[in-house]
N, C-alpha and C positions, 0 to 999 in steps of 0.2 A: 156403581152398585146401588140398585134399588132396595136391597136388603141391608139393614144395619145389624140385624140379629138373626142368627141361624141356629135353630135347635136340631139336635140329632137324636134319633133313637140309638140304642146301643147294640144289642144283640141282633145280628143279621144286617146291620147297617154300618156301624163303625168297626165292629169286631165280630169275629166268628168264635163263639164260646160254646158251640154245640157239643164238641167232644167232652168237655167238663160237665155240662148239664146232663147229657145222656149217661155218663158214667155214674153220676149221683143217683139218677133214677134207677139204674141197673143195680146199684148197691142197696138202695132203700126198700124198693118194693118187695123183693123176695123175703126180706126180714119180717114183713107183715103178712106173708103167705100169698103174695100176688106175683104173677109172672112179670119178668123184666120187660119193659116196652122196647121196641126196636128204635133205632136211631131216627127213622123216618116218622114213626109215631110221635116221638118227642118233638121233633122239628115242627110237626103240624100242630102240636098243642101249645107251644110256647107263644108268648106275646101279651097275654092278659094278666100277668103276674103269676107267681109260683102257685098259690092256692088254687086259682082258677084252672091253671094248666094241670095240676095234679088230680083235680076232680075228673079228668078224662080217664084216669086209670084206677083211682082209689075211692071206695065207698066212704061216705061221710063218717061212719063210726071208726074207720081206721085212719082218718086224716091226721089227728093230733100226733099219733105215734109215728106215722110215716114222715110227717113234716119234721119231727124231732130228729129222726135218724138222718134224713136227707140233709138238714141244716148242719148237723154236727160233722158229717162227712164233707160237705161242701166247704165248710170253713177252713178245712185243712188241705183241700185238694184243688180249689177252684182256679188257681193260677197255672195249673198243669193242664193245658188244653185250651189256651186263649191266644188268639192271634189277631192283629189288626187286619181289617179288610184292605185289599189293594187300593192304594190311593188315599187311605185315611190320614196318614201323617201329612202327606203333601197338601191335601185339601185344607185341613185344619191350620197348618202352618201358613198357607197363602192367605186364608181369610183373616187369621190373626194379624198378619203383617199389614193388611189393609185397614185394620182398626175395626173389623167386624166382631161383634160379641158372639162367641160360640158357646153353646151349652149342650150337655147331655140331658135328655128328657126321656126317662125310661120307666117302665114298670118293673125293672129289675130291682132287687133289694139295694137301697141306696148305698150302704157301706160296701157292699160287694162291687157295685159300679165304680165307686171311687178307688177301691183297691186295685181293680183290674186296669182302670185308666192310668193309675200311677205305674203299675207294673209294665204296661205297654208303652209308656212314654207319651201318652196323649194329654195328660193333665196340664202341662205347661201352656197348651193352646186353648184351654177351656176355662171360661169364666164362671161356669156353674156345672155341677154334676148333681142332678136331682132324680131321685128314684123312690121306689116303694119304701114305706115307713118314714120317709122324710116329712110327709104331710099326711093328712087324712084321706087323700084322694089317689086315684090311679087314672091313667088314660082310659077312656076318652072324656072323663069329667072336665068340664070347662074350668072349674076352680083350680085344677092342677096346672093347667096352662097359664091361668091368670097369676098364680103364685110364681111360676117361672119368669113370666114377663116382669112382674114386680121386682123380683130379686135382681134382674138384669137391668132394671130401669129402662125397659123396652116398651114399645107399643106394637099392637097387632099390625098396623099399616106398613111397617117396615120389617116384619118378621116372616120367616118361613120355617117349615119343618121338613127334614129329610128322614124318611122312615121306610119300613119294609112291610107294613101290615095295614089292614083296614082300621085297626085301633089308632094308628098314627093319622090316617086320613080323617077319621071322625074327630079326633082330638084337635087337629089343626083347624078344621072347618068350624067346629063348635066355638073355637076361640077367635075366629075371624081372620085366619091367614091361610096361605096355600100349603099343600103338602106335595113334595116331589118324592116319588117312591122309587126304590131300587129293588131289583129282583134277586138280590144276593142273599135274601133271608128266607122267610117262611111262606111267601106267596108269589104266585106267578104274575106275569104281566097282565093276563086277562083278568085275574082276580083283583088286581090293584086298579085297573081301569074301571071294572065294575063297581068297586068301592068308591069311585069318584076322585081318584088321585088327579092332581092338576097336570102332572106329566109323569111318565114312567121311564126309567133308565136302567141299563144293565150293569152300571158300576158307579162308584163315587166319582171317578174321573169324568164320566159322561155328564153327571150332574154339574160338576164344577165348570166344565166347558160350556154347557148350554145355559145354565142359570146364573152363573157368577162370572162368566167371561174369563175363566182361568185356563191356562194352557199348560 
């Protein structure tokens, strides 16, 4: 294994949480007088953190109230509509067994990320679950990646990131390590290649086989 540390994005990479996310948008936006977005619109917006995503649908003056409604609803419903991506458990378990440090590195709300990883049984194979509000930064800021590496006592030379968006590619490259992208989330293979992903795969199982020699 040339990699001793593997960081994973969460939504669209390790888990499919889109049903719960879309349901929360559909609940919150009509309450501030705005139309509920479609599932596809929400899918295309997520990745840069909740506030950045919501600005695709909500004017700035309505953001505080919409965020309040969304977060209250999300807190009680987020575990209904969360599933691991195919191969997520197997990949994390195999890497963990080889002594590879695995971490979630996400723009998702940190406490929500930890709750859903616990719920789906991913946490036992993770050495770190780092998300929004855990630090002052989000992807692709290099300080966020530096914080993750420091927490794992890792170095960029033996680290990689598995993600599904240009934010993941930018974050990895800004921190000095490769990004292997999957098309299970918010962006197509063409978009991920255009963003500069080091390789693009159609599943976590494909990443495991090609990059980590797992079968």
